[in-house]
Every structure is written in structure tokens, then in C-alpha cells.
C-alpha angles and dihedrals in degrees: 000000000000092000089052091052090048090050091052091048091051090053091049091049091051091048089051090051092051092049092049092051090050092050091049089052090050092050092049091048090047092054092049091047091049090054090059096032095113091057090048090048092053090050093052095051099039092108095050121101109233127349131303117252125234126203095207145348091272090062091061091052092046092052093048092047095050092049091049091046094054091048089048092051091053092048093046096052095086091048093048091048091049092050090049090049091050089051095053097033096090089061093052131084116248092256092048090052092056093047096047091045089063090062093069099080089044092060091058093044094049091047091054091046090050097052090041090056090049094046103039101032113022104028097058091048095049094043091048091051094050092046091051090057090065096047110129093355109062137027104231120209121183118217116202093235095052094041096053094039088055092046095049094045089053103043104031095068089057091056088057098039093050088063090064096099094052094044090051091050091049094050091045091051089054091048094243094121136011137198092259091063091047092051093048091050094045095110093048091045092049090050092049092049091049090051090049090050093051093047097051097042134063118264098270128108096231095058091044092053092047089057101035096053097055091046093051090047089051090052093051091047087051091053092050093047090048090051091051093049092044093053092050090049092052092048092052092047091050093048089051092057115102115256113246 
């Protein structure tokens, strides 16, 4: 019993160490991002006519910090994935370690693709729609805090959601989930993705469709990838069985 408790404590200590290393990586990325935050800010507002307004000095700091934080999150994803892999690696077979290690770059790439889709495709459409509602009736003034809060709330979820296929492949490879479970929970998953789409977009059907379709496609891609990984896993397990 005591040896079991010691084993658990060792795992908790290692997990704590992995988390601390990830947080240090995030802090370092945040500092580097904050150094170049003005250049990033200029890049993000280059298509805007005029300048964004601020209501006080604290708004400027908040905007710079949130921009730096998002950049730091993106830069920390490979490190966080690597630390997670190192934590679960002792429980994996040598071949499984090699295969799961290859997922790490993909997490970063899919995150970048996700936020790029949100920023370059969805954000201009949604912003244009909301701006058109005020045409001839209101004088719209963008504050930096409101503008970037709206932008981050819209694009950041896509960076996370676009990683769904790779996460599903990883969990399938570890035997935690399988395509049968994904297919059985398809209706519930569709419903959850539709709710997410409605929550993060304005109340118009066009924006909802622009978000719902990619998310449903991502789910179906995840199911197919899970099925492919699951079949390979079964074939290897069957080939490893002794011939009778």
C-alpha cells in the first residue's frame, strides 16, 4: 500500500514539474511577444480605416497584454504537447512513443490554421455584417479594448477546435476512444458543435452556417482518422498474437 502511495506521489510530482516547465515556456514566450507587441498590433489593424480609440491608459496595457498572451499560447502549444507526451511516454510501447511524438508539430500547425481561418475568413464577414447594421442609423466608433476582445473571442476557439482531428487520433492510438464511440455520439456531438457555433457568432444564419459547416467537417474527418488509426492498431495487435 505504501509503495502504491509513493508511486502516485512520484507521478504527481512529475506532473507538477511538467506543468511548471510549460508555464515557464509560456512566460518566456509572453515576454518575447510583448517586446514585439506594437508591431503585431500594427499588423492586426492595418486594414482598419482610422485608429482605434482607448478610454484610458489601462486599455492600452490590456490590449497589448491580450495580444501577447494569444501569441504566447500559440508558441507554447508544442512545448505543452511535448511535456504531456513525456508524462505519458513511460506507459507507452516504444513504437507508440514514436508515433505519438509525431503529433506534436501537428498540434501547432492546426492551431495556426484554426486561428487563421477565424481571422482571415470569419472575422471580416462577421465584422462587416455587424457594421452594416449601423449604416445610416448609428455612428460606430471602435475602441481598442472592445475590438480586440471581440476578435479574440471569435478566432481563439477555432485554434482549439481545429486540433480536434489530431487529438482524436492521439486518444485512439492510446486506446482511450475508438470510432465506434464517436459514431454513437455523433448526434450529441453535432448538437454541441452547433451550440458552440451559435454562441461564438452573431445572431444571423450566414455566420452560423460559416462556422457550423467547418466544425461538422472537422468532426467527420476526426471520425475517419480515428477509424484508420483504430484499424491499424487492431491489425498490429492481431499480428502480435501467437499462431496456434
